[in-house]
Each structure stands twice: as structure tokens, then as C-alpha cells.
N, C-alpha and C positions, 0 to 999 in steps of 0.2 A: 652795510650792513652783511656781517654773519651769515654763513650757510646756517649753520644751530638757531640765530637769532627767530631767522628768515623763517624756521620751522617750529619756532616755537609764536611765533604772532599767526600763523597762519591758525596753529591748536588752538590761539584764542580768538580771534578772529570768528572761525569757523564754527565756536564754546566746543569743543570736541574734549569728554570728559570718558579718563580713561575708567575703564569697566574691572569689576569688583572682580578678583582671583577666584572667588569661590563661585560664575560663572563662568571661567573659561574653566576646574574642576568637571562643576556639570552636565556639562557640553563635552568632557571628554570625555564621560563613566557613563554620556548618556549613547556615545556611541560606540562605545567597549560594548554596552547589555544587550546592542539593535544589534553587532554584530557575532554577543555568545545568544544572540537566538534568529540569529540564522541559519547559526550551524544545528542550532540544537530543534528546527522543523527542519535541515536538511539531514540532519541524524534521525529524526521521526523517517521520511522521504526513503532516505534508504534502507535501514530496516522492515519498510512496507515489501521496497524494491522485492528488499535478499527472501526475504516472507513468498512472493508471492512467484518468484523465482525457484527454491526448490519447492515449494507445494505446486508446481506445477506439474501436467503429467502428459510430462515430454513421450512416453509413451503411442500414444495416441497417435500421430500425426502417418502413421497407415492407414488402422483405420479410416481417416481423415482425408486420403489418398493424396495427402501432400507430401512435401519433400519436405524434411529436417529442417533447411531451410528458412523456406515458408512458413511453414509451422511456429520458429525460434520467433520470427519478425512476428507475425499472427499474438505470439502469449505475452510479450515486453510489455510490462505494464506505464506505459508509457505519462498517464497523469503525475506519477511517482517522481520519470525519468524530470519532467518536463520544472514540476518543481524543486525537484534539488535543484535543476539547472540555475529556475532565480532567483532561490534563497542562498547558494555562490556567490550569484555576481552580485547579489546585496550585499552578502555577506564583505564580497570584494568594497564597493564603493562604500562603505561604512570605515574601511581597513583606510582606507586613501586617506579619509579626514584625519589620523592619526598621529600624531608628530613626528612617527616615524612610516608616514605612510605612502611620500614622495620615495625612499628609497626602493623601494622594491617593484618590480616591473607588472603588470595586469597578471601577465601570465601567473606566475608564482601563485597570487595571494589565490586566483582563483584557484592553485593546482592546489595548493594548501588548504584554507577552508572546505572541498570536495573530497582531499583528505583527510581533512579531522573526520568532516560528516559519515563517512568510513568507514569509519575506527568507532565511534559514538554509538555510529546508525549498527555496526556489527554487537557490538554489545547488549545493546538493548534487543535486535533479533534474537541474541542466543537468551538473554533472559524470556522470549511469550512476545514481548510489547509490539513486533513486527506483525505477529497473525493478532493480537486484541484489539489494536487500532484496524487492521481489517473487516475484520469482527464486526469490532462497534459501528467500521461507517456503514458496512453491505447493514445491519438489521434497525440501522436507528434512521436515516438515511436514503429514501428509497430515488433518489439518482445514482448515489454512487454504482447500486450494482452497475446500472448501460452506461455508465464511463468505463465500467473497467468491460466492456463488451465483451471481448476475447472471450473471460469464462464462460458466462452465457452464452457466445454463438457454437462454442466446442459445446457443451453438452446442450447443446437443442438442438438433436440433432439424430429423435430416435429412426429416420428414416437406415439411419449409415449405425444403429446399437448403440448412440448415446443417450442418454435422458436424465432426466436429475430436478429434482424439485425437493423441497417439503413434504417429510408421513405425517402420514391425518389418521391413517387409521389398520393398526396392527393383527391381523388373526392367527400367523407365525409369524417363523422368518422367512419362509420361507413365502408367504401369503398376504399379503399389504398395500394401502393404497397413498401414493400421494397425489401432491397436489405441483403440476410441472408450472417448470419459469413461467409460459406462458398462462396459465390459470386450469390446466386444464387436471382433471382428476381421472388418472393415471393407476389400472389392478397389474399389480408386480405379483407374478408369479414363476415356481423357481423348480428344480430338484437338486436338493443340498450346495441352494448358495453361496458364494463362496464372500463373504464379509469380509476385508482387509481395512488393517489397521485399526482408529477410534470408532468404527463404521458400527454403528450398531444398534439395538429396537425404539429408537429413541422418540416418542412422539411428536411433532414440533422442530423437530431434526430436519438439514438439507442435509440429501445422500445422492450422492451420481452408480450410474447406473450401466453398467455395459450389460450388451445385449441384444435382441431382435422382437418387432415387432409380430407379433397372433394375428392379434385380430382390434378392431376397432376399438383404441384405447385398454389394448392389454399384451403387453407386456414382457416376454421373459426374460429375462433376470437371469445372466449367469458371476454375476460380480456384480457388491457394493462395492464401490467407496463413499470416505465420508466427503462432506464437502471443505471443511477445512484438514487438510495432512497429514501439518508438516511443519508444527508444534507443539508444546507441552501440556495445553490446559480442555483443556471440555465448557464450555462456556455457554452454552445452549440447551434446552430439550429437555423434557422428563424420560429420568429412565424406567421403559416397560420391559418384563421381561418377556425377550424374544419364544423363548427357547417350550414353552407349553405347549 
């Protein structure tokens, strides 16, 4: 019996039936779809990483008595970096199941995936998407801010002159109240306080304050910064006139 006949007999005995062409096409499309979704999620992660880095207060390391290197390590958005790595690996695992996937080395596929995520993530960041995602998660998911702990840790140091919280009452631009990140109410006062960037008298908005403690829950402010300062949009808060 020839080899070809033996193969045909084996197929017949094992009752192997050929699969329809559309099943192969569907599987191939599904692989590419998951690959594309992995790149997209990686791009979202990249846009938030870029926003977090550009929105970070890099000038505070001296106030916190830290070296520039330790402050950088402290400030990195590790959650989003891990997400980027995970979905880059996922894109590789999917791509290697395509027809040409076996031809490219794993490191090249992962590198291409990261580069695509960075490219599309940069576009999303330019459109303000990174800030929007970071703001929405901070607003709607209670544990998100805890996971992004470095921002809270940095701005929960009133004894070192750094305080942040939500504006709850405004008497004037130099006299208002906030609810701190730890839930305490602070009376903020000052003489010609410098309001930087998009920081403004908006009840319900978060602000970052540089100054010093005067007494029990009284803080003399020298400079006010917006909680989100690096993007294009303003997403929260009812605007009030602080110049009265």
C-alpha cells in the first residue's frame, strides 16, 4: 500500500472531516481582532502614562527632601506600565498564531507592538484622551486613586507644605475651604495667592496647594495648582467667581 493510500485510509478510519474554509477565516479574523484590541488597550495605557508624566509636578522633589532619581521612581505610573506590558505580550501571543507569525522573532513582535501602542497612544494623548481616562477613573472608581498612590502621597504632606483636596466653600480667592484627600476640612488663607494654570475658584474641583501650616487645620497658601494640569479639557466643578 502506497503512503498516500495509507494516509487516506487513516483519515477514513478516524472519521476525520475537513473543516469549512469559513472556520479558518473566522479564526484568522478573530486572532487579528484580538491583536488589534491589545494594541488599542496598549495605546490607552500609553496615553495615560504620557499624561501622568507630563502632568506630574517634577519640581517638588526638593520640598520632599528627595533626590531627583528617587522622585522619578516614586512618580512613575506603574499600574499603566504593567497594563502596557501585559497587552504587548497578549498581542504577541495572538500574532504568533497568524500565518506569518512564526517567521518573526518574539522580541521583534513585542517591540513592534509597543511601538504601535506608543504611536497611537501619543495621538490619543494629543487629543486629551489620556487626561480624560485618568480623570474619569479618578472620579468614578474609588480604588483608582489608591492604586495611583504616588499622587496622593506627594500631596498629603501638609507638614512639608503640600496639601490637596476638593474645594467645598469659597469666601474669596484668598479665603476658602477644602476637604483634603484624607477627608479632613482645611481652612485655606493667604495674601495674594498665586493661582496657576487652570486652577480657579470652582466648587467641587480638586486643587493642589503649596504653603505652610498656620495652626489646627489652617493652611497658609502661596500657590494653587489644578489637580489636573497637563491636558486640554476641564471636566469637573461648577465655576464660581473667586474675585468677589
